[in-house]
N, C-alpha and C positions, 0 to 999 in steps of 0.2 A: 460359602468359605466352611467348609469345615471346621472345628472345633473339638473334637474328638482326641484323646489323647488315652496313646498305647502304650504300654513299657515293652510287650512284645513285638517282635517285628521291626524291629528299627525306632519305635514308638514314636513314628510321625505323627504331626497332626494332620488330617486330612480323613476325608473316605478312603478306606483301603481296596475298596473295589474300583478305584480309577487312579491306581498307584501307575507309575511309568515301569513301560520292559523295560528289561534288561540290555543292556547296551551291546549291538549285535556284530559289535567289531571290538578288538583288541586297542589298548592303549598304544597309539602310534608316537613311538616319543620324539621329541623335537634333535634332528640334528643340535650337536654342540658347535657351536661356533666360537672360536678362541677369541677373546678381550686383546682387541691390536692396539699396540700405540699408534699416537699420532703421525710419529712418523710412516712406520710400516702401513699404513690406513692409507697415506698419501703413495705410496708405491704400488697398492694393491686394487686390482679391480674385480669385484665380486658379479659374478652371472650366476644366478636360476633358473636352470633350467629342468623340465619334468622333478621339476618338488629337488632337485639335488643343487648342491651350492656349491657354485666353482669358482676357486681364486686363481685371477693370470697374475702373474708378476711384470709389471709397462718394462722391466728390463730383460726379462725370456727371448728369445727370436722365435716368431709366430710364423709357420709355411704358409706361404701364400697361394690356393686353390681357385682353379678359375674354375667358370660355370663347366665345361667341359668335361673337367676330371672330376670333378664334384658329382655329374650325371652318373658318367662310366662307372665311377665308386657305387651310387646307388644301386644301378644294375646289380654288378657285379654283385651286390650283399642280397639282393631278391630271390635272384638265380642261386646262392649257396643255399635260402632259407630253404627255397623250393625244394632241393636237391636233400637237403635232410630231414625236409618233412615227410619226399616220397619214401627215403630209406625206413624211415621209423614207421611208415605206414607197410611196408612190404615186411617189416620186421613182426611186427606186432599183429600179421593178418594170419588166420589160422583156420582148419578144417571146425567145421558143424559137427558135435556130437551126436551118435548114431544111436538111437534108442535100441534096448536090447530086454529080452524077456525069454521066460521058461515055465511052462506047465507045470502045476504040481498036482499029483493023481491022489494021492493019499489023503488030502484036507478034507474033512467032511463040514458043512459052514452049522454054525449053532443056532439056533432059531431066539430071535431078540425077543426083549422081554414085552408083556404087551404095554399100550400107549395110555394113560391116566386118561379118563374122560375131560378134565379141564386140563387148563394152561397152566404149567411151571411156574409156581410165583416164588418171588426170594421176600422171605421175613428177615428182618432186621430184628438182632439181638439185642435182648436189652441191656441194662447196663450191668444187671448184678449177673446177667448172664457173661458177660462179656471180659468181667473183673474174676470170672472164676476160672476163664481159657486164658492163657498163655499165648498175647497176639504178639511178639515177636521173633522174626525169623532173621538166625544166624546168615551172617554175610562170608565173602570169603576171607575177610580179614579176621572174623570171630574164629574163623575156624583154623586158621594158621598161629592165632594166639592159645587158643582150648588145647591145640594138639602142641604147643611149646611147652604149657603147662602140665598135660597128662606125661609126655615124658620125662619131666624131674620128677613128679609124683612120682611115676611108677618107678624110676630110679632108687628113689626113697624109701621104696616098697610099700607104696600106698596105692589107692585102688584109682582108677582114672574118672574125671568126672563126664558122665553122657553128655551128648548135647540139649537132650531133651532138658535135665537140669537146667543145662548154661539158660538158655532161653527163659525156663523157668523167673530162675533170679533176676536177669536184666529183667525182665518186664515187670518184677515186682520193685526193681530198684525207682525206675521209673515211675510207677505208680506212688513209690514214696517222695521222693523227687517232687511231682507236684502236688502232696500234701502239704511238704514243706516248703513250696512257694507261695501255698496258697495263706500258710500260717504267717510268714515273711511280709506277704503284701499287706493282712491285717494292721502288722503291728508297726510296716512302714508309711509316711503318711503318700496322699494321693498326689499324684501329679500335680505341679501348682495351673489356675488355670489361666492365671497372671502371668504367665512364663514369655520371656523375650529374648530374640537374636542376641547372642554377647558381641556381635560383630555390628548390625545397624543398627541396635539398639529397640528396634522395632516389634513389633505383638502380632501383627499382622501377618497372616497365612491362606497361601491356598490349594487346591489341590494337587498343580504341578509345583509346588512351591511350599512344603509342611516345614514345620520344626522339628527338628532330629534332637535327642535326648542321649547323650551318651550314657552306659546303662555302670559304670565306675563313677565318674564324676561328676554326673549329673550336667552337664554341658549343654545349653539349647543354642544351636543356631539353625538357619536354615538352609536347604540344600544348596542353592543359589548362591549364598554367603559362604558356603565352607568348600563348596566343589562336589557335591554327591549327586552325578546324575540322575540316579535310580535311589527308590528308599532299599536298602537291604533288608532277608529273611532275617528273623532272630535279630538275637541281641546287636548291638552297633556301638561301635566305639570310637573316640577321636583319635588324631593321630598322636598326641599326646600321652594318651591312657595305653593305647595300641603298642608304642615304639620305648615309654618310657616312664612303666605304669608307677614305681615306688621310688621314682628321685623327681623333685619337682624342677621343671625345666624354667630359664630364665629369657627375655626376649632381647636379643642383639640390640632391636632400636631402642626400647625404653626400659628406663626402671622397674616396672610394675610386674606383677605375678598375677598370672588368673588368664580366661579370658579363651578365645581359639586361637591355638599355634599350629603352625604347617614348619616344618624343616626350609635350612636353606641348601643349596648347591654345597657345601661345604660343610652340612653336617650338625652346624648351630639352629637355634630355632628365632622365630620370629613369630609378632603374631600378625593374624590377617589383616588387620585395620590398619597396623603400621605399614605394613605391604603396600595396601593400598592408597593409601593418604602422601607417600613421601615418593615423590619425584622420579629418582634414579633408580627407585625397585620396582622389580616387577615378575610373573608371575611364568614359570618356563610353559606350561600348559594352563591354556586360558579357560577349561572346563573341570580339571581337578582343581586348580587353583593351587601347585604344588609343581615342582618347587620354589622356596623363592629365590632368586637371581638379582644380582647387582647391586649387592651390599657392599661389594669390593669400589663400584661406581661414585660412591658419598663420598663428596668433597671433604674435605679434612676441615671447613670452615662452617659443616651443620653437625660434624662429632662437636664442636669447640662451644655449640650454642648453649645458655644455659637458659631450662624451663622456670620462667619465671612464677608458676604454680609449685612447684618439687624443691625450688632454688638448687635444681644439682646440675654439674656442669659436668661433661664429658662422659656420661653415662647415658649411652642411647643418641638417636637421632633426632631433632627436633625441625617443627616446621615452624612459620612467622606467620604473624597476622596478616591479610590479604589486604588491609588498608593501607592506602598509600603514606608513604612516610613514617607508618607504624613498625617497628620493628621489634616487636615482642616476640619471645618463641618459646614454644610450649610440646611437649611432648602428646602424641595424639590419644593414645589413652588416657593422659593426663587430662588432657581438653574434656576429654570423654568423663570422665571423674567431675570433672568442674563444670559440665552441662555446658563447654561454651557452644558459638553458633557453627555448625559443620554442616554441609549440602554440598552434594554433588547432583550437577547437572546433566542431561543427556543435551549436546550442540550434535545437530545438524549442518552439514557445512557444502555447500554446492559449487561446484565449481567446473573447471573445464574439462580433468578429467573425470568429471561425475561427483555422486552423492558421498558422501563421506560422513562417518556418525562417531563420535567420542564424546568425552564426559568434563566438566569443567566443575574442579572443585574448588570451594570458597570454604575458608574457616577463619573468624573471625574472633580476637579477645575480646573480656568482657567490657571494654569502655567503646569498641566501637561496632556492637552487635546490632542489628539491625533494631528500630525504634517500634518497642511494643513488645520485642522478646526481653524475659527476666531469667535471671541465673537460675530461681530457684525451679521454674518449669511449671511454676501451679497453676499459671493462666491459662486460660483458653484461648485468649485471643494473641497468642502468641504467633511471630511470625512462621511460613512453613519452610522445615529445613531445622527449627529451633528442637530443641529437645521438647515437646508440646506433652501436657497432660501429667505432669508427672515424669518425666521421660529423664528429668536433670540429675536425679539421683540414681539413676539405675547403671549409670558407670561406679559409683561410687557401689555398690552392690557386685560388679563385675569384676573388678582389680583390686590388688591389696598390693602393697608397697614391699620390694623383694629388699631381702637385707643389704648394708651396703657392703661393697666391695672389700676385700682387708688390703689394708694400706702396706704392710710389711709382707713381702712376696718372698723374701728370702729369710729361710733360715737355717737351723742348723741340720748337723744329720740326724740328730735324734729325733727330731721335728721331721723332716721328710721322710724317714720311715713308718714313723704314725702314720705320718697323710696316707703314703702308700697303703699300709693297711688298712688303713679306714677306707680311700677308695677302694682296693679290692672289694671290700668287705662289700659297698654300694653295690659293685659291679657285679657280686654274687646276689646280692637282695633282688636287681634289677633283674636278672634271669630266671628268678623262681616265677613259673607261670602264673596267671592271675585265674583265679577259679571263678567262673562264670556263671554255675550253677549251684545250688546250696547244696551244702555236705549233710551228708546224714549222721546222726550221731552214732558209737558203736552199740548200745544199747536198743538201737536201732535195726542196725545188721546183724541183730542175734535173732532179733524177732524176725523179719523177713526168711532167715534161712530155717527154720522151723517148721521141720514137716520134709525137709529134702534129706536124705542117706547122702552124706556126702561127709568122707573122715576128714579129720581134722577143719573142722567148717570156720574157724575165727581166722586161720591163715588163710586157708582159701579167699574167705570174705574180703578180707584187707586186698587181697590182690585185682579179685573181681571188681571191688569197688574206686580201686586208683583206676582200672584199666575203664571203668563206664566213665570217670570226671574227664579223660584224656578224649574218650571218643567225643562226649560231649562238646569237649572244648573243638576238636576237630571239626565240628560242624557248628561252632559258633554258637553254641548255647540250644540247639533247636534239640527238641525228644525225639526218641529214637523213635516212638512212636506217634504217626501224625493224628492217630484220634483224641491222644491224653493231648496235644497242641492242641486242638481246636473245641475241645472240650474246655481247654483251660480259659480259650480266648472267649468263650461262651459263658464261662464261671465268672468271669473278670464283669463283662455284661453286665450279669445278673446280681451281682453286688453292687455296680453302680445303681442301677435300678433299684435296689431294695437297699436302701440306706438305713440306718440303724435309726432307732426311733427320737433317743436324745437330737439326733443331727437332725431329723425332719420336724421337730418341736421346735430348738434353735432358727430353722429356713423359717418358720411359719413367724412365728417372734418378729424376725428379720424382716419379713415383707410385711409385716403390722405397724413395725417401726417404718419403713419406706413409706408408706401408704399416709401416715400419719404426720410424714415428714412434709410429701407431695401435698398435702391437705393443708399445713401450715404454710406451706410454699407459696399455693394458688393465694391463701386468706391475705399475706402479706403483699403481693402483685396487687390485688385487687384494691388493700388498703392506700398501696402506692399510685394506684390510679385514681382511687378518690382523693388523693392530696393533691396531685397534681391537677385534676380538677376542677378542685378549690381553689386550688391559686390560679390558673387561668382564669375564673368566675370574679376571683381578688381585682386580678389585673385587669380586666374588664372591666368593672365598676371602677374603681381608679381611673382611667380613661372617660369614662363616662361622668365621671362625678369635676375633672380637668373640664373638658367640654361643657359642661353646665357652669362650670366660676367661670371660663372664659364668655362667655353669654351673658350671665347677670351681672361678674363685678370682674370685668376685664383688667383694670389697676392691679389686682388683688395678687393675682402671680406674679406679677412684674414686681411689686410690693415684698412678697414674698423672698423671690431669688436674691433680692436686695439685701434685704436681710441676712438671710442664708451666707450671702457672698462677704457681710460685712461680720458675720460675727464667726466664720471661718479665718478672718484675719487677727483675732483674738486669742492666738492660740495659748497664751498661759489662762485664760477661765478667768479674769480679772472684771469684766464687765458682764458677766453671764449671770450673774445674780444681784440682786440688792447690797447693798451694805451691811454687812450685821453690826449693829448697835453696840451689842453687847462688848463687841473690839473696840470701837471706836465710840463713848457715846455724846460725844460734842458733836459729832456729823451734822443735825440739826441746826447746830447755831451757827453754823457758817453755810449750809445749802439747806435752802428754802423746797427747794421743788428734786427731791433724788429720781434719777434715770437708770437706767438699765437693760441688757437685750431680753430679758426674762418680761420684764413688762411693756415693752415695744410688742414685742410677739402676743404678749395678749391682747392688746390695745390693735396689734392687724388683727388676730382670731375675730374679735369684735365688731369688725369695719369702721373703727375708730379715724383710720387714715385713707382720704380720699386722693391722693397724689402724692410724689414723690420729694415734695415741697413738706408735705407734714410728716414723714419719714425722717427727713434731715434736721427739721428744728428738733426733734427729738434725739437725735444723735448727736448735732452741736452742742446739748443742753447735757449730753450724762460726757463728752469730752470736757466743756468747760468746769464742770462741777468738781472733776478730775483734778483737771490744774487747778481749782480756787481752793481746793482743802490740801491739798499735797504739795510740799515743797519741791525747786528742782533737782536737788540732788534725789530724791526718790526715783526709784522702780518704778512706780504707779504714773506719774509724771513722765517722764521719759517712754513708755508706754502709750500713755495717752496720747502725747504727740506725735510720733511714729502711725497711730491708727487715725489720728484725724489727715495725717499727709496722706493713707493709703485710702481711708472711707472719701475721701474726701475726689478720689478717682474715680473709684464705684460709681458713686454717688451721681457726679455729670455723667458717666457713661446711664445712668438709668436716666436722667432728664434727657439722654438724646435718643434715648429708645423709644420713650414715652411719646417725644414729639414724634419720632416715626411712626410709629402704631397711630398716632392719632389719637389720645386721650385726652377728655377732660380735664385741667386739673382740679376744676369745685364738685364735681360729681365721679369723676374716675371711667364715665360711661367714655362709647367712644362718639368722632364727632361725627354731625350728620356728613359731613365732607370729605374725603377722602385726603388724606397729605400728601403736598408735593416732598416727591424723596427725589428730584432730580438736583443732583450737586449738593445733596447733604452734607453727606460725607466726603466731599472733594476736598483737596486741600494743597495749596499750591507752596513752592518754596520763595514765590513773590510774596503770595501771601502772608506767610510768615515772617518773611524781610520787611515789609512796610508795617508788620505791628510791632516791630520790634524797634521799628525807629518812634523814640518820644513824641517827636513833631506830630506824628501821626495818630496821636492818643491825647492831644490836647483838648478835643471835645468831649472825651467823657473822663468819668471821678476816676477816684482811686479806686473804687469797687467793681465798677465795668471793666477799668483795667487789667485786674486781676484776675477778673472771671475772662476775662477774653482770653489773656495771657494761657490759665490753666485747658483753657479747652483747646487751643493749638497747641500747647505741648502733648495733651493726651493723643490730640490727632498725629504728632508728629512720632508720637513713642509707637503707635499703632503701625508704622510705616516700617518698613523692610530697610535693613540695617546697610547703612553707607556713612561715606565717610561725613556727607553733608548734614546729614543726620543727628551724629552725635556730634557734631558743632552747632547744629542748633539748639538741639536740645540743653547743649551747657550754656546758648546764651539765655533760654528762655528762663531757665530755673535762677540764672543769675538776675534778672528783672525781673522774678516773681520774688526771688527775697528782698532785694530792694525793695520795692512797695511793699513787701509786708515788713518791714522794717520802718518803711514811712509811715504806716500804720498806726503801729505798736507806740511808735514816737510822739505822735499826733493823739494816741490815746491814753498817755505816760502823760503827756502835758497839759492834757482837758480834765485827768484826774490829779495833778497837782496841782492846776487852777481852781477845779470847784471843789477842793479838800476832802472830807468825807464824802467820798459819794458813796454807796449804798443799791443794792439792788430792789427794786419794787418803788423807787421814791421818782415822784413825777409830777407830781404837784407846783403851781406856779411860782407858789408861795415859799417853799425851799429852792425853786430855782434864785427868785429874786434875790435869798438872804445868801446864797452860794456866790451871785455874782458879786454883793458888799463884801462879802470875804472872801472874793479875791483881787478885789481892787485893794484890800489892805494889804493882801500879803505883796503885790506887787511892790507898795512902799517900802514894806521891811525889806526886802530883796535890795532895792536900790540902797537903801541904809546900811548894811548890815548881813553878809555872808552865814555869820556864824550860825543865827540863829535861824534856822532850817525851819520851813514850812510844815503846818499841820497837816498831816497826811495818813493815810492808814495802810496799813500794808497788807499786798496780796500772795500768798503764799502759802508760806506754812505758818498754821495757827500758833506754833509758840512763840514765835515772833510778834504777832498779832497783836497777843496781850500787854507790847511796852508801850505806853504811853507816845500818843502822836507827839508830844514837843518832844521824844527824843529820839524817834525814829524818822528815817527818809526815804521817800517812795523807792522801790525798787521796780523796775518795771522787766517782763516775762523774758527777757534776752537776755540778762546779766547783767543788764549796765544801770547806775543808779541815774534816779532824774536828776541830782546834781549839777552829773553835768548838761543836760539841757538844760538846768537853772543857774549856772555859772559858767556858761561857754562863753559868756563876754568878759568873766574875770580874767584879768591879765596874770599867767605865771609868771614869777621870776625865777631866776637862779639862783640855787641851793633851797627850795622849797622841795617838800617829800611830796611825792603822788605815788598814785595804786597807778602803774604802767600797765596796757594791756597790748600783747602780742596776738599776732595769729594761732592760732592751735596752742594756746598756751590760757591760764589764768590770769586774774591780775596780780602785779608780784610788787612789792615795795622797791620803790627807787627814789630818786634825787636828782632835781634837776641841775647842770652842768652849762655852765657860761661857754662855747667854744670858744671867745675873744680873750679869755681868763690869759696873765701873761704865763709864760712857759717857763717860769722861773719857781712857780706854785702859788698855791694863797691859803692863808689863815683862815679861817670863821669859827670867832673868838677863841680862838688860841687850835683849832681841831686844825690840821692840814686835810686840802681837799686834793684828790687825784688830778693829775694832769692829762689830758686825753691823748691819746697816739696821734702820730702826724696821716697814718692810715685811716684812723674815724672820721678825721675833721675834710679831709679829701674825700671820703662816703657822701659824707653830708653834704657838702658841696653841689657833689654829681647829682644827689637823690633831690635838693630843690631846682637846680635847674631841669630836672627832668618831668616832677610833679604839680612844680610851680605853686606852690605853698610853701609855709613858717613850717619848720619843723625843730622840734626840740631835739636837745643831745639831754639824755638821761644815763644815770650810772645804778644798776641794780644793785639791791644789797642780799648777792647771792656769796658763794665761796670763790668763783672764778672773776669777779667784779667784772661784767659785764657791761660794753655800753652799745645804745640803739637809740638811731634816730625816729623818733614817733612825731606823729600829726598832734592836732589840740584836742583832737575826739578821742584819743587813745590814751588820755591823763586824766588823771581822778585827784583831786586834793585828798590827802591824806590827813585824819585828826580831826576834821571838822565834824565828824558825827560816829559815835561809837558804833550804833546799828550798822552802818555801811561798811565800818571796816569787819566789821564780826563776818557781814555776806561776804563779802571780800574773800575771807580768810575760809571760809566753808567752798567756796567757789567751785576748786576743784575737786575733781570726781576718784583720782584713786587719793588713799590713805597719805601712801608716801610724795604725793604730790603739796597735799595740804599742810603735812609736817614740814618740808621745803619755804612756805610760805609761812608757817607759824616763826619758823626760825628765822626766815629775813624780815620779818615785821619786828621781830625782837633786836635784830640788828638796830635797826631803823630807830625806834624809840630809845635803842641806849645812846646812838649818836644824837638823837632830838634830846635827851637830858642834857647830854655831854655839851651841846653846844650855847643851851640854854642855862649852863649852870647849874643845873639841880641836880647834885650829885644823890639825893634822898629817891630821886623820882625811882617808881616801878612802873613797867608796864600793868595793861589792863588784867585782871585776874583772871577772863575770860581764856585767855592765854595759856 
């Protein structure tokens, strides 16, 4: 591929020795086809015979010719053609000329000069000798011009100019123009080596498809992209500079200026790339790509599309994105400016009529461009067809926004006159010929005519200079002396080969920095390879370490993954680090063995755990410590409960994994015999249903039942989602909650019976003392309920400091142990109680006798509300359904709500101040606690009025 750039002879890129030969035929214009309407096309039949288009109307009568008549007509035509040819030959036949001669007697032949001893040899003149001799020869045009000028000079009384002087002056003008062009070439910048075709935006070229440069606007186009079959000699101009050199033209198909233009069939201008991409537009001549036809065939809907890039509507015709269901429209040149994906692919179609070739044009908006293509075009991994390698911004350099069209086309007469004058001036300016050769200054003209004897030199030299310019323009800028043209090309190549010293120094420095950058890039690649190698080595070492751990400590891998899963569930990082004693200095007073995840991990790294059971003990210790120290209404208490539920499932799954792997719980190593995995994870609905039946669990203890239910819950949870799965999960959770409630109640009873039960006490003497205390407490319970048992508060440390004689034991589920101790205590009507409904905290209420008279009742002068009939009917229905005794209570709320509740939902009020305090703090939200406080205040006021103590005031705790 040639990359040479030359500004002479078309400035084509490529080797000048392999240029295309000039076209041997003239341009054959295609027959003009008038556009027919749909109605006309339905009545016309077009027939193409011998390159001529014949249109026949279906309504015209056609004569029917038989085969005999056609044969006779052909014979007649052949005979007439033969007779005509014979007549022509007879007319053109003439006798041959006969030679004539005569003898001259008075002629005496002269002797020929002697021949030299050596052969004749041509010696080319040197440059100085050729410069001293005028090489220009006059032609007929010069003779006619000089004769006309001499006639004018003779009529004015001046001497005529001889032809030798004319040839000498023209020769000097040519040499001076060569010097002037050299000086201009030095001042101008060289041809851009990174020039690209403004039609296809590609910079690649071949010897048969070079890039041409316009000598006025410097437009760069491929030969095939602009329709130039061969590279012209001399200077080359684009159609815009050739036909409208001084007036800028606008594209009829887009609002942008600049680029390669061609004229339409109606005298307007259009971009070549716009004519290529718009479907309804085509070229009349596909070789020269002109003129542009089909602009009138563009539908109105295409003219009304709004380009989403330039936001202009009604200026030019737009194309749309080829993605299905995408209607984004954009001008062709706007798409090139924005660097959108535009690709033309050749398509080969093979059918019944043979193989045909066509093109497939695809253009996408920026949202539907193929994957990997980027709008800036800076990546080298872009999809083929994208403006790759910096081509995304070539469209921005090729086009510019044209000024908006004037909105008001109507004006006054004065404005019309001004516009007419302006248009006339521009028309006159456009008719001025463009000078394609360098003009010679006047002072240089005086120097040229020095030594030539011509009268009125200045006037003659001006006329001669203008004539010379016109003649050069007629030759498309070619020099009138061919030797000077070849010397000019040789001089340009010599100048390119001999650059300036500064330029060569800059190039050397550039090569140095390029080499340095290449070395740095190699070093970077080497470092990157080393980094990859070390990373692979590190991963290999990790794999070897894991394999060695599986051999030496197989349980450690399972323990580590289990601990990681437990720690992931602690999203708030509450248990990640030990408790800061500076924040809670009394922590060690209640907790003797602190535990957290960091301590567990350090013990795991120290091989302190041999099985999942050891890890589970520390996990339960950590949870119990949090529940023991923090109160129920704190975030830490709730988080510990949630973590216990989630962590229990993880630990149970780890236990099953340990059993399936076959790990020894005592050593953590593999068992000698492989475990039997058959049916290990099998679980059927019958197994779950049989376990849900309480009669089938009578032989198991409470802890064993809870463990079995939890295992089945994990199995069912891991199954596929179905209606039976959801139902059984609900039943399993209900049974688990009932068992947990039963266990908690047993623990509460044991704690209340054991008295001050502390951790670490396991001696027999203390147990005997506790038994004695329990016997005493039972006797006290039978005699009086007002004196509560000696208990220790579990939960909030602030309440633990209350004397045991004043506190009641509160269970972890939020229910008072007085409920279990006083379950046999009968509640009578008009007693104040704490009533507990599902989903709500305990609320102050009063027991009301449902059989009270309908007229009402006075309790120590205080009227008691009568229950409505609907409430009484609801109570009868619920007693029949549940089969147990229900109490009718009236809440001390603003709405005076009625409710039927069983005995286990009621707790006597006012028997213990600490119990009342905890009931008041049971609500989670401040608004709920405030309403409970208000109801408690109302209950105390009611109790005060009933007892007749007017000076009674509620507790200061409220």
